[in-house]
C-alpha angles and dihedrals in degrees: 000000000000108000093205096063101033095217127105123232089237090064091052092050092047092051091048092051090047091051092051091047092051091047093052091046091050092048091050093051091047091050094047099044107015131079094294089063090077089074095051117107130206109240091204091058090050093059106044118161 
């Protein structure tokens, strides 16, 4: 731990992982429910019997 900053490297890594997780979750929600969702197709409708 660097005594000049007062934060541990583990906290920085945890915050970075949390930021990436939140970004990916936000992107997934945007893709599923936002404007890009109009281009999504339902694979079950594509293969009707």
